[in-house]
N, C-alpha and C positions, 0 to 999 in steps of 0.2 A: 263528202262536201257539206252534207246537211250537219252532221255532229259538229264540224268545224264551225259552222254559222251559229249553232246553237251555244257552243262554247263561248264564241266572241260576244254574243249577244248577252249571256250569262255574266261574262267578266266586265262587260260595259255597264250593265246594271249594278254590278258589286262596286265597281270603281265610282260610280255617281254617288252611292251610298257613303263611301269612305270620303269622298272629296266634300261632301256637306258638313259644315260646322255649325254646331248647335250655338245659339247665342248664350253667353255666360250671364247668369242673373246678377245684375248690379244694383238694380233699384228695388225697393220693397214691393211694388207693385207686380214686378216681375217674379219676386219670389212666391206670390200667392199661386200663381199659375204653373209653377214649376211641375208638381205632380202630375196634372193634366197634360202638360206639354211632353213629359218623360213617358207616360202611357201611350200618347199618340204616337211617338216616335217608336215604341216598342211594338205597337200594333203593326206599324208600317214595316218594320224590319221583320216581323212575323209573316206578313204577306209576301215579302220578298223570298224569306227562307222557304215558304210553301211552295213558291213557284220554283225555285231553284231545286228543291227535292222532287218535284213532279218532273221536271226535264231530267233530273238524275235517273229516276225510275224509268222513264221512257227510254234513255240511253242504255240502261243496264238491260232492259229487254230485248233491245236491237243486238247487244252484244251476244245473247244466248242464241241468236240466229246466224252467227258466223263460225267460221272455222277457229280462228285464233281467239278462243274465248277469253283466256285469262289475261292476255296483252290487252285487248279492248277493255276488260272491267279495270284493269289497272289505271288505264288512261281516264277512264270516267271517273274513278275515285280521286285522282289526282285534280281533274278539273273542278270536282265538287268541293274538294278541300279548298282549292284556289278561290272559288265563288263565295264559299262560306266564310273564309277567314277575314274579309273586310267587315261582315255583318257581325262576326264575332268582337272584333275590335271595336265597332261602334256601340255594341252592347256592354263592352267593359267600359267605355266611357259614359255612358247612360248611368251605369251603376255608381261609378265615381261621382258623377254629379247628384245623384239621389242621395249618396252618403254625404256628401258635403251639405246638401240642403237640409237633411235630417239632423246634421250637426249644429247647423245655424238655429234651426227650431229649438233644439235641446238647450243651447246656449241662452237663448231669448228667454226661455221658460225659466231657467236658472237665475238670470239676471232679474227677472219679474219677482221670483221668489225672495231673492237677495233683498231687493227694494223693499219689499214688503215687510221683511224681518227687521231692517234697518229704520224703518218709519214706526214702528212699535216702540212705546216707551218702555 
């Protein structure tokens, strides 16, 4: 019963992470805080990952106390993957947002250089 409750709790946390949508930067003021927002989100995801890993380790230790160790370990690994998949998907979204932000920054720098060259006589 306890492993099921732990699994459900872990899945609920992971589902909550996946359900959250990060705001897309539309205004220049929002672009300035993009790295800070991404870092804060990554730290939050890392904390959740640590919590999931600790629960996974505890369940793995419980498995070694049972008769059917391999079956238990397989179930624990499945539940771990199911809990970590939404976190990984969110990390990929954050990486895509960071790449988009860096691309915008690079384009702005290039436009600035281009404008400076055009103004030169």
